[in-house]
Phi, psi and omega in degrees: 000132179284148179233154176277130181240136176243123177277106184297334180289332180269335184290127179251008177075025182289339178069017176300325180296318179297314182295320179296316180295317181295325179290335181272323182244177181292331176211163181290134179260005174231137178234134176250119180249144179260135176214122181052048178063017173240155183248134184235132180276141171244111185210148180300129180267001179047061184307142178297318180248063192302114178295330179296322179289325180292323186272344184298119183288339182253004183058033178279336185264136173234179180302323188248349186201177178235132173272100185294339177288330180269333187294132179256000177070030183290334176087002179299320180299320180295325180289327184264353180296120182291347182252351183068033187263359181254128176248155179242119170257258168273326176229174179290146178229130172210158183295131174243020181057034179049052183302334181275356180257127178295325183278004176091189183300134181294327182297325180293316181292328183282340186284110182286336180272353183059038179277344183250134179210164173265132178232153173255109185303325180292319178292321178296317178298315180297320180295320179293321178295317180297318179295319180295316180295319178298322178294317179296324182276356179076024182251043177276154180284156178091208183293150183296129178244154176290125176267168179303316181295316179297322180296316180296313183292322178291325176295319179295319178297319179298313179300321180296316180294319181293327180285334183284000000 
């Protein structure tokens, strides 16, 4: 499942993503908060074992969306959300990654700094593992770098020469 990722180093706090989301939905489903001159996104992480869905008395809440016809606006989901990403207007509101839009999430399109993107955590994990293994094997691009294996073997060769 793809997730919305915000690169905090690129985010300048312009709030274009919030305004875009609010114009599309009844309220913004993404919040950018400032702390120590850095900007942090508050957005539904669509938890695998979603506490909001478990606690909902009307079963209006799911991992990825809210059934506004069933929601009574009790706020229990908002209280148990570990990220504080659910807001209550008349009913609960949380990010569904603009599932009803063919062009994808509005916040991504609105971000002029390109700080917001969709990522697939499994693909990201696999790419990081591949990069790490390539580094260990000494197969990095560009100039030759000492790999973990080369360091061990060169150290062993040095010790062998010193002992002789």
